[in-house]
C-alpha positions, 0 to 999 in steps of 0.5 A: 792882651799881649800886643800881638797882631792875630790873624784868625782863619776858619775852614769848613773843610779838612784841608787847611793848607789852602787857607794857610797859603791864602792868609799867612803869606804876604800878597807882596812877594809871597813871604810869610806874614806871620811869626808863629802859627797855632792850630786849635783844631788839634788835628793834622793840617791836611785831612784832620782826623780822617785821611791825612796827607802829611807830605802836602802839610810838610810842604806847606809848613816848610814854605811858611817856615815858622813855628807851628803849634798844635793845641788840643781841646779835651774830647774824651774827658772832662777837664776835672777828669783830666786834672785828676789823671796821672796819664793825662790826655786820653790815648785815643787823643794822643794818637789822633791829636799828638802823634799825627800832627807831629808828622806834619812838624807840629810842636807843643800839644798844649791842652787849652779847653775842656768839657765841663763835667756837670754841664758837658759844655766845652769851656776854655781853661784860662791858665792853659790859654795864657800858657799857649799864648806865651809859648807862641809869642816866645817862639816868635820872639826867639825866631827874630832874636839874633844869635848873639842875644840868645841865652843858652843853658847847658845842664849836666847831671850827677848820678848817683849823686854821692859817687863823684859822677858829676857830668858823667854818662855811659858811652858819652864824653860829656865835657868833650861834647859840651866843648864841641858844642861851645865851639860851634855856638861861638862859630855861629855868633853866640856870645860866650864871653870875652874870655872864651877862646875856641882855639885853646878851650878844652874839655878839661878846662871846662870841667875845671871851670865847673867842678874844680875837681874831676872826682867832685861829688854833687855836694862837693865844696869844690863845685863852682857857685854861679849864683846864690839866691836869697830865700826872699827872691826864691819865694818871689820868683817861684810861684809853687814854692810854698807847695813844696814845704809839705815835703821839704819844710821851708826854704832854703832847706839842706839841699843846694843850700849854704844855710841862708841862700839857695845855691846854683852850681855852674859857670856862666860864659857870656850868654851861655850857662853850664849848670849842674842839675840838682839830684833827685833827693837825699844822698843815700836815697837818690831815687826818692823822687823816682818812685814816690808819687807823692814826692815833689822837687826840693827847694834847691831843684826848684831854685835851679829852674827858677834861675834858668827861667827868671834870672838867666832867662834861658831861651833854650836848655840843652841836657848832656849826659845820663838822663836827668831828674826833670822827667821823673817829676810828678806830672802827666805823661802827655798833655 
């Protein structure tokens, strides 16, 4: 139990816009009575798997104005088959239960139940149900949080990691873009610290705060250290840390490490953190994680995201520049 008040509705028809209007709006004034919505059918709000009416769904959800999550039960696979699949969700379900609901404005297609391979019965997946609940509550909480209290993480990348390319990208002024976003965040009431002056801050000053050297390489000693994470803290806060030891040995390892601690590079401006995302793998073999299916993130990579989630407690992460390495981590394509 998470302490949330849950309003459950069920409809035998394929148009859920009516029940949403009847039960998710207050009878007094017609204001939204819920903070987030989870659709457990896995289908579009209006029409289900048949003939969708996306404009009607969009109109209803726009009036409701709260985060709308469309979760997915496995239909064409047992959950054992899904667990073993690198593809993830079956292509037919991707079309019907991810793509079509997205046209309504749905987010977070999290799998929450599946068919048991031996019995054929549909069973809930406890860890996925817990994740779904956490995401719905997180969205609801974020919606109510004032901008001054929100924590924003901005991630920059370095590729190749040994060429002095921290914070670079093709056809994009990374630090110029970050500077513009920082000024806009300040204008909208986000806390960037007492030293942040929107009139005097420049891309060069932000670059200097993070890199101290515009030609800095990823492992450069000039990079600003935002946080040193003791190994004991890393293992306490990173539940999968021991699984990484098969590829990388025990923490802290050699990457993003000072030999005793795991090192997080970046700078903290109030509730905004500008960090340097760890590289794919070793210098000289920067593509190690891109092509190796058996590879895993190294401890320094895991520590970076543990810092964002568990210590800095980011409410949102913005990525600037060349694509990062997160999307190349082992995992499923959809679901």
